[in-house]
Structure formats: C-alpha cells, structure tokens
C-alpha positions, 0 to 999 in steps of 0.5 A: 886772071893770069897766075903769077907767083913770086919766090923770094930767097934771101942771099946767104941769109945767116952769113949776111945777117952776121955781116950786117950786124958786124960791119968788120965781117963785110967782104970777108969769108964768113962761115956760120956753124960754130967755132969748134971743128965738130959741127957742120956749116949752116951757112957760108957767105959768097966770099967763103963759097968761092973756096968751095965751102957749102952748107951741111959741110963738116966744119973741119972740112970747111977749115981745110978749104978756107983756112982764112975763114971767119967761123961764127956760131949760129944765132938762130934767135937773131935770124928768126927776128930778121926773118920776121921783118922780111915777112912783114915787108912781103905782107905789104904787097900780098895777103897770100904768103907762104913762108917755107923756111926762115929765109924763103917764101912764096907770094901770090901776086896774081891780080895785084898790078893795079895796086903795086904795078907789074910783077917786076915792079913788085919784085923791085920794090920788095928788093929795094925795101929789104935793102934799105930797111935791113941792109940785106939782098935777096933773089926773086923769081917770078913765074906762072907757078911755084915750081918755076918761080923757085927755079927762077930765083936760083938762076941769078944769085945773088941779088937777082931778079928773074922772070919766066914768062909762060911762053918760056916755060918749055924752053926752060924745061928742055934745058933744066938739069933734073937735079935742079928740080925741088924734091930730086935728091941723090936716090931719085937722081940715081933712078933717073940716070938709069932711065936716061934722064938728065934734064927735066924735058927728058922725063917726057920721053920715059913711058909713063908706066915705067916712070911710075914703076921706078919713081912711085908717086913722085914720078907722076909729079915729076911728069907734071913738072916736065909738062910745065904743070904745078897747080900747088897753091900758095898756102898761108903761113901756118905755125911751126909744128915744133920749136927746137934747138940743138948743139954739137958739143965741143967734145964728146961727154957724159959729164952730167954738169956739162949736159945740164948746162947745155940743156938749160941753155937750149931750154932758154932759147926754145922758151924765149922763141915760144914766148916771142910767138905767143905759143905754148906746147904740150910735148917736150923732147930731148934729142941726143946723139952718141959718139958713134952718131946713133941718135935717140929721143925721149918725149913726154906730153904734159897735161897743160901747154907751156912756154916756160924755160924753167918747165922745159928745163926741168922736164928735159932733165927728167927725160935725161935721167931715163937715158943710159949715160955710160956712152958719151954724147956729141950732140944735145937737142931740146924741142917743144911741139904739139901746139894744139890743145893738149889731150890727156896724157901721163900725169907729170911727176910731182918733182916738176909740178908747180903751185900757181903762185910759183908758176906765175912768178917764174913766168914774170921772171922769164918775161922780164929776162926776155925784155932785157935781152931784146933791149940790151943783147942776149948776154945782158942777163944770164941764169947762174949756171950759164955764167962762165966760171972765172 
C-alpha cells in the first residue's frame, strides 16, 4: 500500500477567525496580538502581511510597518473552539490524525481511496467542508511522508492544494532552500552555510562524518531528508502536556492589585479550557517576566488534580507571595500541567484547602459560568474583581 500523508495548515488562522467573527474586518489588515505596543504579533492577516508584518514581530514594529492595521487582542479560547471544529472535520476522513498545533495537523490517508476517493479528492472535500461550515480557508499538502507533506502545504498559500508525487521528491529536494526544512533554525543555518549548503539536495554532498560532527544527531536526520526519507508515523493526538495563558501587561508594574486581577483573569481562562476538555492537573505554575526581560517561574504540585479557577487562582497567588516584588514585571503567566495521576507531593497550605461542600459549590458555580459564557459570550458574566470600575 502506497503511503499517503496529508498536511493541513489553516491560513492566517487567528486573524482569519477574527475576520470570520467580525465581517467588518474582512479584507482589512488585521493584526492579532494586543492593542498596546508592548506585546508581539501572534498572527497577521494576508492583507497585513503585504506590509511586512509577521508573527513574533514586536507590536510597536508592526505599527510602524502598517499604521492602518487593525490591532485586536488574542482570544485563545475562541481559536481553540474553532480548531476543535476543524479537527472534527478531519476525523470524518481518517482515524489517524496528529494535531501538532491549534491550526495544523497531519492525516494519514493511506488506503482510503475506496472510501473517499483519491488523495486530491479527499483534500478538496476537506477544504470545501471547512469553507462551507466554518467560512475559513486552509492549505493542504500531500506527499509520501510527513516532511514533504508539510513542505507541499507551504508551496501555494493561501487556500492551496499541492501534491508531491513520489517521482517528484528528488526534484523538490534539489531546489528546496534548506531553511525551509522543519527544524532548521538560525543556528543550524549558520552551520550549514559554513558547510556550503544552501539547498536540501546539497546536504548529500557533505561527507557524512563531517555532517554529524558539525550538526550532531540532527545531521543524521537531515541527511535522511536529503535522500527523501522520513519514516516518522502519524501519531494519534495526545492531550497537551500543559494548559497555560500569559499576557504582556500594558505597563511594567509591581502593583499587587494589578497582578492579582491579571492572575485571576488568566486562572479563569486556564480553568475554563481545562473544564471544556474534561482535564485536571496537579502542577500549577506562575510565570513572570521582569522589566529587564529576565524570567522566573514558581510551581507547586498538589495532592489532588484540579481544574477549578478558584483553586488555580488561590494557589498562584500563594506562589506570587514567594516572589521578590521590588522589581516591576512586564508579563504574567499561569499554567496547569501534570495531567497524569498525581504523585504524593508537598501538602498544600491550609489557606488553600477547601471542605468538600465548599469545593463542590465552587465547581457548580464555575460550570454554570462556563455555560453562560459559551451561550452569551465571554463578557456575559464576570467575577467582581474583573469588572472595570466606572
């Protein structure tokens, strides 16, 4: 049976969701990443990309490149919700789906022609269903392995469909810039330049021993790629190792009230996402970034797993109390991890302990809040400290 791998990549996903939800934004340069000038770009619509705006670019730089851009905050809960709808569509075509990010997945479609038609037929059906049901576009690549399926999906963005047949693999390898290969970052590229390598095909010209000496284990992987070999299987999606949220503050601060409100907002976001997935974690982490960009984290492992906003918030506030707050902070993050059965750990302080009736009461309240937000929007109900003062 011929191996066939499909790679789906949603087009400018965060920005496209914003344009889908707000038709007034369609056709305009939308930049997702916050309304202040202190964060970084999470996504840019194709209209914004024409001005040179790219992901991970500082917001202040994006404003200079695209002063007419429409800047909107990240709505991760919404993107995850739409992502789940995309994955549900893929699930109709194959049981082997590997979701690698919120907007990207590999699908093994080997041997499915009798059920769904040719590989191109499957891709067209997926694209049509995503367009009709979600009003979004995606780019799809099809190839004999994961590496070239991903490369193919990037060849004709946006809204592309590209197939690299087995007979074309060597042709693609010969002309493919090596920095287009997944895993080749800036440091790897510098080493490859010293080896005289500019394309993936040229990797084969480097003596194997020298390649391994300069590139380590990744050199062996890169050599396999240059020969068209990638045996990596499509691995069924597994639960995330952590669920977290972080926010760059509007201005550097060590004001305890500002930090408290920010931690509560993030605990609420993380808790809601955990409850939506039916997940509970044992380890709660506070992440802080100082004004000088140095980063610190504090974590604690509970005796019992939780997905309660109230518990996450109170434990994180306890972690904040352990931090020297003489310096100001520019970023705050909250995360929950360790979703496997919790091992015995340090016993939580009595301040954070709850009686069973009280714990159950909070769980009922939070579930009710989740239902209201899902039905009427995230701003339909808020905890008191998060309501802006008039």
